[in-house]
C-alpha positions as CSV (number, residue, x, y, z in Angstrom):
1,M,18.1,-128.6,-54.7
2,Q,20.5,-125.9,-56.0
3,K,23.4,-127.2,-58.1
4,R,26.9,-125.9,-58.6
5,K,29.7,-126.7,-61.0
6,L,33.2,-127.4,-59.7
7,G,35.3,-124.9,-61.5
8,N,35.5,-125.2,-65.3
9,S,34.8,-129.0,-65.2
10,N,31.5,-130.4,-66.2
11,L,31.1,-131.9,-62.7
12,E,27.8,-130.6,-61.4
13,V,26.8,-131.4,-57.8
14,S,24.4,-130.3,-55.2
15,A,25.4,-127.0,-53.7
16,L,26.0,-128.8,-50.3
17,G,27.5,-132.2,-50.2
18,L,27.7,-134.7,-47.3
19,G,31.0,-135.6,-45.6
20,C,30.7,-139.2,-44.5
21,M,33.9,-139.6,-42.4
22,G,32.4,-139.1,-39.0
23,M,29.9,-141.9,-39.5
24,S,32.8,-144.4,-39.2
25,F,35.9,-142.7,-38.0
26,G,37.5,-139.8,-36.2
27,L,34.7,-138.3,-34.1
28,G,34.0,-141.0,-31.6
29,P,32.8,-144.6,-32.0
30,P,31.4,-145.6,-35.4
31,A,27.7,-145.0,-35.7
32,D,25.2,-147.8,-36.4
33,K,25.6,-148.9,-40.0
34,K,21.9,-149.4,-40.7
35,E,21.2,-145.9,-39.4
36,M,23.9,-144.4,-41.4
37,I,22.7,-146.1,-44.6
38,S,19.3,-144.6,-43.9
39,L,20.8,-141.2,-43.3
40,I,22.8,-141.2,-46.6
41,R,19.6,-142.3,-48.5
42,S,17.7,-139.5,-46.7
43,A,20.2,-137.1,-48.1
44,V,19.7,-138.4,-51.6
45,E,15.9,-138.0,-51.2
46,R,16.5,-134.4,-50.2
47,G,18.5,-133.7,-53.3
48,V,22.1,-134.2,-52.1
49,T,24.2,-135.7,-55.0
50,F,27.8,-135.2,-53.6
51,F,29.2,-137.7,-51.1
52,D,32.7,-137.7,-49.7
53,T,34.6,-140.6,-48.3
54,A,38.2,-142.0,-48.2
55,E,40.1,-145.3,-48.0
56,V,41.6,-144.3,-44.7
57,Y,38.3,-143.6,-43.0
58,G,38.0,-146.8,-40.9
59,P,40.1,-147.8,-42.8
60,F,37.9,-149.2,-45.5
61,T,34.6,-149.3,-43.5
62,N,33.4,-145.8,-44.6
63,E,33.8,-146.6,-48.3
64,E,31.9,-149.9,-47.7
65,L,29.1,-147.9,-46.0
66,V,28.9,-145.3,-48.7
67,G,29.0,-147.9,-51.4
68,E,26.1,-149.9,-49.9
69,A,24.0,-146.9,-49.2
70,L,24.4,-145.3,-52.6
71,A,24.2,-148.5,-54.8
72,P,20.5,-148.0,-55.6
73,F,21.1,-144.4,-56.7
74,R,24.5,-144.8,-58.3
75,D,23.5,-143.0,-61.6
76,R,22.2,-140.0,-59.6
77,V,25.1,-139.3,-57.3
78,V,28.8,-138.2,-57.4
79,I,31.1,-140.1,-55.1
80,A,34.5,-138.7,-54.1
81,T,37.1,-140.8,-52.4
82,K,40.8,-140.5,-51.6
83,F,44.2,-142.2,-51.8
84,G,47.6,-141.5,-50.2
85,F,47.6,-142.8,-46.7
86,A,49.1,-146.2,-45.7
87,P,49.9,-148.2,-42.6
88,N,52.9,-147.0,-40.7
89,P,55.1,-149.8,-39.2
90,D,56.8,-147.2,-37.0
91,D,53.5,-146.2,-35.6
92,G,52.1,-149.5,-34.6
93,G,50.5,-150.1,-38.0
94,K,48.3,-147.0,-37.7
95,W,47.5,-145.3,-41.1
96,T,49.8,-142.4,-40.6
97,A,52.3,-143.0,-43.4
98,L,52.0,-141.4,-46.8
99,N,52.2,-143.4,-50.1
100,S,51.3,-141.9,-53.4
101,R,53.5,-144.1,-55.6
102,P,51.8,-144.6,-58.9
103,E,51.6,-148.4,-58.5
104,H,50.0,-147.9,-55.1
105,I,47.4,-145.4,-56.5
106,K,46.4,-148.0,-59.0
107,E,45.9,-150.6,-56.2
108,V,43.9,-148.2,-54.0
109,A,41.6,-147.4,-57.0
110,E,40.9,-151.1,-57.5
111,G,40.1,-151.6,-53.8
112,S,37.9,-148.4,-53.7
113,L,35.9,-149.5,-56.8
114,K,35.1,-152.8,-55.1
115,R,34.1,-151.2,-51.7
116,L,32.1,-148.5,-53.4
117,K,30.3,-151.1,-55.5
118,T,30.9,-149.1,-58.7
119,D,32.9,-149.3,-61.9
120,V,34.1,-145.7,-61.8
121,I,35.2,-143.2,-59.1
122,D,33.7,-139.8,-59.9
123,L,36.4,-137.8,-58.1
124,F,39.7,-139.2,-56.8
125,Y,41.7,-137.0,-54.5
126,Q,45.2,-137.3,-53.3
127,H,44.5,-137.2,-49.6
128,R,47.8,-135.5,-48.6
129,V,50.7,-134.5,-50.8
130,D,53.5,-137.1,-50.5
131,P,56.9,-135.3,-50.4
132,N,58.6,-138.5,-51.7
133,V,56.7,-138.7,-55.0
134,P,56.7,-135.9,-57.5
135,I,53.2,-134.5,-58.0
136,E,53.6,-135.0,-61.8
137,D,53.9,-138.7,-61.2
138,V,50.8,-138.7,-59.1
139,A,48.8,-136.7,-61.7
140,G,50.1,-139.0,-64.4
141,A,48.9,-142.1,-62.5
142,V,45.4,-140.6,-62.1
143,K,45.4,-139.5,-65.7
144,N,46.0,-143.2,-66.7
145,L,43.1,-144.2,-64.5
146,I,40.9,-141.6,-66.2
147,Q,42.0,-142.9,-69.6
148,Q,41.1,-146.4,-68.5
149,G,37.6,-145.2,-67.5
150,K,38.1,-146.1,-63.8
151,V,38.2,-142.4,-62.6
152,K,36.4,-139.4,-64.0
153,H,38.0,-136.4,-62.1
154,F,41.2,-135.7,-60.3
155,G,41.3,-133.8,-57.0
156,L,43.9,-132.7,-54.4
157,S,43.3,-132.4,-50.6
158,E,45.2,-129.8,-48.5
159,P,47.9,-129.1,-51.2
160,G,50.0,-126.0,-51.6
161,V,49.3,-123.6,-54.5
162,Q,52.5,-124.5,-56.4
163,T,51.6,-128.2,-56.2
164,I,48.2,-127.5,-57.6
165,R,49.8,-125.7,-60.6
166,R,52.3,-128.5,-61.3
167,A,49.6,-131.2,-61.1
168,H,47.1,-129.2,-63.2
169,R,49.6,-129.1,-66.1
170,V,49.7,-132.9,-66.2
171,Q,46.1,-133.7,-65.5
172,P,43.5,-130.9,-65.0
173,V,42.5,-130.7,-61.4
174,T,38.7,-130.6,-61.0
175,A,38.5,-129.8,-57.3
176,V,40.7,-129.0,-54.3
177,Q,39.6,-129.9,-50.8
178,S,40.8,-128.0,-47.8
179,E,39.5,-126.9,-44.5
180,Y,37.7,-123.5,-44.8
181,S,35.2,-121.8,-42.5
182,L,34.8,-118.6,-40.5
183,W,37.4,-119.9,-38.1
184,W,39.9,-121.1,-40.7
185,R,40.3,-118.5,-43.4
186,R,43.8,-119.2,-44.7
187,P,42.6,-120.4,-48.1
188,E,41.6,-116.8,-48.9
189,E,45.2,-115.7,-49.0
190,E,46.6,-117.8,-51.9
191,M,44.3,-120.7,-52.5
192,L,41.1,-119.1,-53.7
193,P,42.7,-116.6,-56.1
194,A,44.7,-119.5,-57.7
195,L,41.7,-121.7,-58.0
196,E,39.7,-118.9,-59.6
197,E,42.6,-118.3,-62.1
198,L,42.9,-122.0,-63.0
199,G,39.1,-122.8,-63.0
200,I,39.2,-125.4,-60.2
201,G,36.3,-126.0,-57.8
202,F,36.8,-125.7,-54.0
203,V,35.3,-128.2,-51.5
204,P,35.6,-127.0,-47.9
205,F,35.6,-129.7,-45.3
206,S,34.9,-128.9,-41.7
207,P,32.8,-126.0,-42.8
208,L,31.3,-125.9,-39.3
209,G,34.6,-125.9,-37.6
210,K,34.4,-129.6,-36.6
211,G,31.1,-128.8,-35.0
212,F,32.2,-125.8,-33.0
213,L,30.4,-123.2,-35.1
214,T,27.0,-124.9,-34.5
215,G,27.0,-123.5,-31.0
216,K,26.4,-127.0,-29.5
217,I,30.0,-127.3,-28.2
218,T,31.0,-125.4,-25.1
219,E,34.2,-125.2,-22.9
220,N,32.5,-127.9,-20.8
221,T,31.8,-130.4,-23.6
222,K,33.4,-133.8,-23.0
223,F,34.4,-135.8,-26.2
224,D,34.6,-139.6,-26.4
225,S,38.1,-140.9,-25.9
226,T,38.3,-141.9,-29.6
227,D,37.4,-138.4,-30.8
228,F,40.1,-136.7,-32.8
229,R,39.1,-133.3,-31.3
230,N,40.8,-134.4,-28.0
231,I,44.2,-133.8,-29.7
232,V,43.3,-130.6,-31.5
233,P,44.8,-127.4,-29.8
234,R,41.8,-125.4,-30.9
235,F,39.5,-127.7,-28.9
236,T,41.2,-127.3,-25.5
237,P,38.7,-126.0,-22.9
238,E,40.6,-122.7,-22.7
239,A,40.5,-122.3,-26.5
240,R,36.8,-123.2,-26.7
241,K,36.0,-120.5,-24.1
242,A,38.0,-117.9,-26.0
243,N,36.5,-118.9,-29.4
244,Q,32.9,-118.7,-28.2
245,A,33.0,-115.1,-29.4
246,L,32.8,-116.3,-33.0
247,V,29.8,-118.5,-32.1
248,D,28.1,-115.5,-30.4
249,L,28.6,-113.4,-33.6
250,L,26.9,-116.2,-35.7
251,T,24.1,-116.6,-33.1
252,N,23.3,-112.8,-33.2
253,I,23.0,-112.9,-37.0
254,A,21.1,-116.1,-36.9
255,E,18.5,-114.7,-34.6
256,R,18.0,-111.8,-36.9
257,K,17.7,-114.0,-40.0
258,K,15.5,-116.6,-38.2
259,A,18.2,-119.2,-38.8
260,T,20.7,-121.2,-36.8
261,P,24.4,-120.4,-36.3
262,A,25.3,-123.5,-38.4
263,Q,23.1,-122.2,-41.3
264,I,24.7,-118.8,-41.1
265,A,28.2,-120.3,-41.2
266,L,27.3,-122.4,-44.3
267,A,25.5,-119.6,-46.0
268,W,28.6,-117.4,-45.5
269,L,30.8,-120.0,-47.2
270,L,28.3,-120.4,-50.1
271,A,28.4,-116.7,-50.6
272,Q,32.2,-116.5,-51.0
273,R,32.3,-118.0,-54.5
274,S,29.8,-119.7,-56.9
275,W,32.2,-122.7,-57.3
276,I,32.5,-123.5,-53.6
277,V,30.7,-126.7,-52.4
278,P,30.9,-127.3,-48.6
279,I,30.6,-130.9,-47.3
280,P,29.4,-130.7,-43.7
281,G,29.2,-134.1,-42.0
282,T,26.7,-135.4,-39.6
283,T,25.3,-138.6,-38.1
284,K,21.8,-137.1,-37.4
285,L,18.9,-136.5,-39.7
286,H,17.8,-133.3,-38.0
287,R,21.3,-131.9,-38.4
288,L,21.3,-132.9,-42.1
289,E,18.0,-131.0,-42.5
290,E,19.3,-128.0,-40.6
291,N,22.4,-127.9,-42.8
292,L,20.4,-128.1,-46.0
293,G,18.3,-125.2,-44.7
294,A,21.3,-123.0,-45.1
295,L,20.6,-123.0,-48.9
296,A,17.5,-120.9,-48.2
297,V,19.4,-118.3,-46.1
298,K,20.2,-115.2,-48.1
299,L,23.0,-113.0,-46.7
300,T,23.0,-109.5,-48.2
301,P,26.2,-107.6,-49.1
302,D,25.6,-105.7,-45.8
303,D,25.3,-108.9,-43.8
304,L,28.6,-110.2,-45.4
305,R,30.4,-107.0,-44.6
306,E,29.1,-107.1,-41.0
307,I,30.3,-110.7,-40.6
308,D,33.7,-109.9,-42.1
309,S,34.1,-106.7,-40.0
310,A,33.1,-108.4,-36.7
311,S,34.9,-111.6,-37.2
312,S,38.2,-109.8,-38.1
313,K,38.2,-108.4,-34.6
314,I,38.0,-111.9,-33.1
315,K,41.3,-113.8,-32.6
316,V,40.7,-117.5,-32.9
317,E,42.8,-119.3,-30.3
318,G,44.6,-122.6,-30.9
319,A,46.1,-124.3,-33.9
320,R,43.6,-126.3,-36.1
321,Y,45.8,-129.4,-36.1
322,P,48.5,-130.9,-33.9
323,E,51.9,-129.9,-35.4
324,R,52.6,-133.3,-37.0
325,L,49.3,-133.2,-38.9
326,E,49.7,-129.5,-39.9
327,Q,53.0,-130.4,-41.4
328,M,51.2,-132.6,-43.9
329,T,49.2,-129.7,-45.3
330,G,50.0,-126.9,-47.7
331,R,52.9,-128.8,-49.4
């Protein structure tokens, strides 16, 4: 398994991680727990050492799943989890409120440690920037947890560049997580140059466009009623039909490279920077193996130019989030 270091930190992980959210939350009903434990352990057997979860996935159940699955391999793997969401009394108790107050961060860490069956969290992300808590206070709270030996590394998810800079001055940020793929390239504008300058690693989630870039989703695909994609503007049938052009581009290159569209999408991401570690999620072993196969796909400079040139002519239709969720990003 190829390894990568997240920025200037000494945190070395497999070049592809595994996003575990969809096993419990967000993309339809939770998958069978025993099967998911088996899948996570299969990933370890294949050399994956980087696993991503969060308190809010479930809530709690995804951390419990990841903790149980990885307990026998704890010294061989890196577990990332997140704090910052909380139940919202104005929204029927759903976990849509933000809370990054220092005392709350400490409580979340204690709960996550128990659920993950570990004595240290390898990478602790703020899940979304809380506009009511100065980022310096957040970074300071995580710094205290690092000094206590309960956390090893500090991360931020979907922050703005100025927030990253302010946080980094208080406690060095090891990794930033945001959506990034061929159909969401905004991180290239400000984020990637800033991370390069500061020596911070980048962890793209949804590197396969929430499944769309695999070519397995068409305008006629029906999602389960509990699937988050039902409320995503980019996943309306009309948007899917328009966005098929991007999948067609990946498919053409995949045929030439004897690969799959998903493998080309991941290989493209891996080629962007040496400190980028995508975390595709799946609930299926054959998809895990397909994704890991992307590490063997070599895109030449000519291939990359061709992908850039062709994709720049394709206008992706639909916002990537409903407006309320988009407002929580880039702060």
